[in-house]
N, C-alpha and C positions, 0 to 999 in steps of 0.2 A: 275522338280518341287521342289522348296524349297532348291536347291543345295547350294546356297550361305549361307543361314542362318544355314543349317544343318552342314556345314563344320565348321563354326565359333563356334557354340555351342558345337560341338564334341571336338574341341580344348580346350574349357573351361573344359569339363569333364575330358579330359586327364591330364590337369594340376592339378586336384584335387586328382589324384591317389597317394596313399601312405600317405595321411594325416591321422593323428591319431584321429582328432576330428574336428567338425565344430565350427569355432570361428567367432566372428564378423568381424575380420580382413580378414580371407581367404574367408568368404562368401561375404564380401563387394567387394573384388577384383574380384571374379567370377561373381557377379551380375553386376559389372561395365562393364565387357566384354560382358555379355549377353545383357545388356541395349544397348550398342553400336551396337551389332549385330542386334537387333530388329529395332532400329532406321534406320540403314543402309538398312534394308529390307523394309523401308517405312511404318512400323507399326505406327499407330497414336500415337502421343506424350503422350497423357493422358492415353491411353491404356497401353503403356509401363511403365509409372510411377506407375500405379495401380498394374500392374502385378509384377513388381520388389518389390514393398512394401509388397504385399501378400506373395511372396516367402521368402522374408527376415524375416517377422514375423514368418512364419512357421518353417524356418530353425533354428532360434534362440530359438524357443519354443519347439523344438523336441529333445527328448533324443534318441541318436543313440545306438541301442542295439549291443550286442557282435556279433551277426550273420550277421549284416549289416555294410558295410563299409560307411564312411562319403560320399564318392562319390556316392554310390548306393542310400543312403538316399536323397542326393541332387537331383539326377536324378529323383527319384520318386516324389519329391515335384514339380519339374519343370514340369514333365509329367502331374500330376494331375491339376496343374494350367493352363497348355496349353489346356487341355480338357475343362476346365471351360470357358476359353476365346473363344474357337472355338464353344462351345455350346454343353454341355453334353446331352441336351434334343432334339437334332436335329433328326428329323424323316422324311422319305420319304412320298410321298402322298399315303394315304391308305383309303381315304374316300369312303363310300359305296353309296354316293349320285349319282344319275344318272338323266340327264347327269351332270357330274362334269364340272364346268366352271373355266378355269384358264386364268388370264389376265397377259400378259407379258409386263413389263415396263423396262425402263432403258435409259441410255445415247446413243447418236449417236455412232455407231461403236462398241457397246459392244457385239454384236453377238446374238441379240434377234431372228432374223429370223431363223438362223441356230439352235439356242437352242429350238425354237418352234418345228421344225421338229424332232430334237433329242429327246425332251421330249415326244412327241407323240409316236415316235418309241419305246422309252424305256418303257413307260407305257403300250404299247400294248404287248410288248414281255416279260416284267418282272413284270407286275402288273396285276390286274384283270380288264383290259379294253380291249375289243375286237374290238370296232368300233370307233376309235377316228376321230376327224375332226379338221383341222386347219382352221383358218379364217384370211384372209389378211386384216388388218386394217391400214396398212402403205401406205397412199396416197401421201406422201411427197417425199420419196426417189425414184428416178427413178428405175424402174424394181424390186422394193422390192416385189411386189405382184407376179411377174413372178418367182422371186427367190424362194419364199415360195412354189408356185405351183409346181415347178420343184423338189425341195428337198422333198416335201411331197410325190409326186407320185413316185419318185425313192425309197422312203422308204415304199411304199405300203400303204400310208395314204391318206385319202380323204382330199380335200382342197376346201373351198368355197371362191370364188373371185368374185368381182363386179368391173370390170374395168371402168364402165361408171359413177359410183357414186363418188362424192367428199365429201360425208358426212360420217365421220367415225362412228358416232353413228348409222346411218341407216344401214351401212354395218355390224356392230356388231349385231344389232337386227335381220337383215335378215339372218345372219349366224346362229344365235341361233335358229330361226324358222326352218331353213333348217335342223339343227341337230335334233330337236325334231320331225320333219316330217319324217326323214329318219332313226330314231332309233339309232343315235350316242350316245354313253355312255360317251364321253369325248369331250369337245370343248375347244380348246386353241386359244386365240385371240392374234395375233401378232400385236403390235402397233408400231408407229413410234418412233424413238429415239428423246429424248428431254432433254434439259438442265434442271436441277432441279430449276433454277432461271427464266426459261421462263414461265411467268405467263399464257400466252394464251394457250400454249400447256399443261401445268400442269392442267389448268381448263378443257381442253378437255379430259384428262385421267380421271379426276374426274367425268365428265359427262358420259363417257362410263361406268365407274364402277357403277354409280347411276342407269343406265338403265339395265345393264345385271346382276347385283348383283353377282359378281364372288365369287366362293368358295375359290379360291386361287388367290392371287396377288403376282406374283413372280418378284423380281427385278433381272435383268440379268446384271451382273457387270464383267468387265474385271479384271482378276486376277492380272494384273500389274498396277492397278489403283493407288495404293500407299496411301499416306497420305489423298488424297481427297476422298478415298473410304468411310470413316466414315461420312463425310459431305454429300456426295451424298445419302447414305443409309438413313441418318437421315431425310433429306428433302423430299425424296420420301415417306418415311414412314409417315411423317406428312401430306402429300397430299392425299395419298391413302394407308391406313393401310396395310402394307405388311404381308404376311403369310410365306414368305420364300425368300431365295436368291439363285441364280444360279451363280456360279463363272465360267467364261469362260477363254479360252486360257491358261490353266495351263500347257500345254505342252511346252510353250515357256520359255523365261528367266524371269519367274515370281519371284518376290522377297518376295512373301507371305504376303505383307503388308495388302492387302485387306482382306485376309482370317482371319488374326489375329486382325482385327479392327472392321469389320461390326457387328458381333454378339454382341460384348462387348458394342458397342455404342447404337445399336438399340434394342437389345433383340430379334431380329428376327433371326431364325435359318437358317444356310446355308443348303439347302436341297440337291442340286446336284452340280456337277462340270463337265465341258467339258474338256476332256484331249487330244483332237486331232481333225483333220479335218473330219474324217469319221463319218458317222451317228451313228456308234456303240460306238464311243469314248465319252461316257457319263456315269457317275457313281453317285451312291448315295454318299453323303458327310458324312462319318463317322468320327466324331471328334477324337475318340480314335486312329483310324488308321492313320489319318493325323498327330496327335501328335507324333505317333511312327515314321512316315517318317521324320518329322522335326528333331527328336532327333537321327536319324540314326539307329533306331531299325528295320527298314524294315516294310513290310506289307504282311506277308505270307498269311493271310486270303484272302485278295483281289486277290493274285496270284492264290490261289486254286480256287477261284470263277471264275476267267478268264478261268482256265483249264476246269472247269465243263461246262462252256458255249460252249466250242469247242468240247468236247468229251462226247458222250452219254455213259450210263452204258453198253449198248449192245456192243458198240465198245471196251470198256475197257475189258469186259469179253472175247470177241473174241481174242483180242490182248493177254490177259493173257494165253489163251489156246495155242496160237501159240508160245509164249515164253517158256512155259513148254515143248512143243513138239519139240522145236528147229526148227520150220517151218517159222520163221520170214524171209521174203524175201524183195527185194528192193521195191516192191509195198507197203508193210507195212511201210517200212522206209520212203518212200515218203509221205505217208498219215500222219505219225506222224510229219514229218517236216512241212507240210502244216498247221497242227493244231497249232503247236508252232508259226508259222508266224502270224496266225490270232489273236493270243493273244497280238501281238505288237512287237516292235523291241527288240532285245536282250538287248540293253542298258536299256530300260524301264522295262523289266522283271527282270533284275539283281538288279535294284534299289528297288525292292520289298523285297529283301533279307537283313537280318541284316548285317550291316557293309559294304554294297556295294553301299552306296549313292554316293561315289566319283568314282565309276568304270567308266572308259572311254573305251567303246567297239568300239565306232565310227561305221563307215560303214563296217569295215572288216568282222565282224560276219555276218551281213546281206548280204553282197556280197558273203560270203562263202555259205550261204543258196541258193542263186540264182545259183551259179556255180554247187552246188550239184544237184539241180533240173535239170539243163541243161544236166548234165551227165546222170541222170536216164532217162530223157525224150528221150535221144538219144539211149537208149537201146531198143531192141526188147522185145516183151511180154515174150518170152522164156528166154531171158537174165535176165529180172527182176525177174522172178519166180525162176531161177536157175543161180545165178551169177558165179557158178563154171565153166560154159561152156565158159566164156569169155576169149578167148585165145589172143595171140598177134595181130592177124589180126583184131579181133573184137574190141580190144582196140583202134587200129588205126582208125577204122571206127567211134567209139564212140567219139574219140577225134576230128575228123573232124566235126562230127555232132553237137557237143557242142561248137566247137570253142575254146577248151581248150587243153593245152599240155597233152601228154600221161602220164606224171608224176602225174598229178592230178587224172586221172582215176585210175592209179595204187595205189595211196594213199587212195582213197575212197574204193577201193576193199579190200585193206589190212586192213583198219580200220573196215570195215563191217565184215570181216572174224574174226577179234579179238573179235568183239562184239558178234558174233554168238557163239564163244567158251565160252565166259563168260556166255552167256545165257544158254548154255548147262549145265554148272555147277550148274545152279539154278533149274534144272528140278526136283530134289528131295527135293527142299526147298519150304516151304509154301510161295508163292509169291502172294500177293493180291494188285493189282493196285488200286482197288476201295477204299482201305483205304487211299491212298494218295489223291484221288479226293474227299474224304469226303462223300462217298455215303453210 
């Protein structure tokens, strides 16, 4: 996400190192490169011009103190303006109204149906909603209702469908009645994709909104939409006043244009973003964190939050005791390995760290995880609990069971032994894992 624009802006910052002061000439050159980077990322032309002008005005009107380098001052100004463009007031759904009604709108293929299920799952697990319902109102796309039904049920979410009706307004109203009758505290209506210039379908979405009176109207937009993103958001907002935007497909080769255009043009905050295919790959859109990622500063807070989701405080305390006593075994190692895997690929995790935006881990690290798992799964319960008993014949058996060469089994056991030695040295040191996980 944002790799291309991050690399280009990072190069601009590197070129500013060593400058004695900010001048109109060096600022002009740097801003010219940033302007090119933003336009190549498909950021709206007018958004780019306004952004560059605001940064220029601030740079030339700022006195650089002795404790701050010109480069640092320039980065700070760029960061602050990026946060403003992305939406400093962006907040997730927190309404106390029950049932809360959310209407999903957007273009064809933007990911509305998937986002409907993801949003319901997210709000059930991360917000104060216990009994969400999704309602399938897309009668035009073949199997759209079936897709929503399957996704919702896989996520443990109820889904209201009416395959016999061809009237979207009636389906929406019946879905709302069903929610009220069955005590659902959240209702999310998945509607058909429509072009913002399609008068008939735009009128349909207006009619649905007029009947169900949604508390939230969320535009689902493809993160790679580019220059057209601003126009799409503007016209949907004019038809049915939007309360928020969900950016999707940000795990792909997104050039960030949509994210840097929509809020500036419409004034509507980006509330959430989809970051992968899995139902859990859905996050709150925090402008400051996204600005940090774009500028190559990483996003350690989000990384810690991912860790918190996978490891309970009880697990942390138990692991801490084992580390202090030197009783960490292969079962514990496997458990921690699986927790890391649930957080995402190694490449995606590393890109949350400062300066690692261009790290290319590829499939090697993830393949190594799989090979390590295969080795441990090929061990007996006794061998996992006490790897010291694994002699030559046992190593041969484990190698055959995992389908890997004996050298890899030897390397894993060697690395594990070294890790145990290091942990033993920490026995008399105050070691609090919960401080890392922010508990």
